[in-house]
C-alpha positions as CSV (number, residue, x, y, z in Angstrom):
1,M,10.1,-22.0,4.3
2,N,11.9,-22.7,7.5
3,A,10.6,-21.0,10.7
4,H,14.1,-19.8,11.4
5,E,14.6,-18.1,8.0
6,P,14.4,-14.3,8.0
7,I,11.4,-12.8,6.2
8,T,12.4,-10.8,3.1
9,R,10.9,-7.4,3.3
10,L,10.1,-4.7,0.7
11,P,10.6,-1.1,1.9
12,T,7.5,1.0,1.4
13,G,9.4,4.3,1.3
14,I,6.8,5.7,3.8
15,N,8.7,7.7,6.4
16,G,8.6,5.9,9.7
17,F,6.5,3.0,8.5
18,D,9.4,0.9,7.4
19,Q,11.0,1.2,10.9
20,V,7.8,0.1,12.6
21,A,7.3,-2.7,10.1
22,L,10.8,-4.1,10.7
23,G,12.0,-3.0,7.2
24,G,8.9,-3.0,5.2
25,L,6.2,-5.4,4.0
26,P,6.8,-9.1,3.6
27,V,7.7,-9.9,-0.1
28,G,5.4,-12.3,-1.9
29,R,2.6,-12.2,0.6
30,P,-0.7,-10.3,0.7
31,T,-0.9,-7.7,3.5
32,L,-4.1,-6.8,5.3
33,V,-4.2,-3.3,6.6
34,S,-7.0,-2.9,9.2
35,G,-8.1,-0.2,11.5
36,T,-11.0,2.0,12.5
37,A,-12.4,4.7,10.2
38,G,-10.0,7.6,9.8
39,S,-6.9,5.6,10.9
40,G,-5.1,6.1,7.6
41,K,-5.6,2.7,5.9
42,T,-6.4,4.1,2.5
43,V,-3.6,6.7,2.8
44,V,-1.0,4.0,3.5
45,A,-2.3,1.8,0.6
46,I,-2.3,4.7,-1.9
47,E,1.2,5.9,-0.7
48,F,2.6,2.4,-1.0
49,L,1.2,2.0,-4.5
50,A,2.1,5.5,-5.7
51,R,5.7,5.1,-4.5
52,G,6.0,1.7,-6.1
53,I,4.6,3.0,-9.4
54,L,6.5,6.3,-9.6
55,N,9.8,5.3,-8.0
56,F,10.2,1.6,-9.1
57,G,7.8,1.0,-12.0
58,E,6.1,-1.7,-10.0
59,P,2.4,-2.5,-10.5
60,G,0.1,-3.1,-7.6
61,V,-3.5,-3.7,-6.6
62,F,-5.6,-1.9,-4.0
63,V,-8.7,-3.9,-2.8
64,T,-11.1,-2.3,-0.4
65,S,-14.4,-3.3,1.1
66,D,-14.8,-0.3,3.4
67,H,-16.0,2.2,0.8
68,L,-19.0,2.5,-1.4
69,T,-16.9,4.2,-4.1
70,P,-17.1,3.1,-7.7
71,A,-14.6,0.6,-8.9
72,P,-11.2,2.1,-9.9
73,T,-11.0,3.4,-13.4
74,R,-8.1,4.3,-15.7
75,S,-8.8,7.9,-14.8
76,G,-7.5,7.3,-11.2
77,R,-10.6,8.9,-9.7
78,P,-10.4,7.1,-6.3
79,T,-6.7,8.1,-5.9
80,R,-7.3,11.7,-6.8
81,S,-9.5,12.2,-3.8
82,H,-6.5,11.4,-1.6
83,G,-4.1,13.7,-3.5
84,S,-2.1,11.0,-5.2
85,A,0.0,11.9,-8.3
86,V,-0.8,8.5,-9.9
87,R,-3.3,8.8,-12.8
């Protein structure tokens, strides 16, 4: 990759976020979302994953170290607590 090549970005579909993120998240790279408690990190992650699954059929992975919640299950328990439609 050349330092002068533009970074290909993937729109998240989250209102306002794509504008702030210069078009979305970088394609093919992991993205770390950090912030203080209550800043919306989990909401952003679940919104991004839900929109990718529901709108584009894209799989995704949500890894967290902030919570003491059980590991995600096929029931979608961790996402239900945030009101996601993904099950």
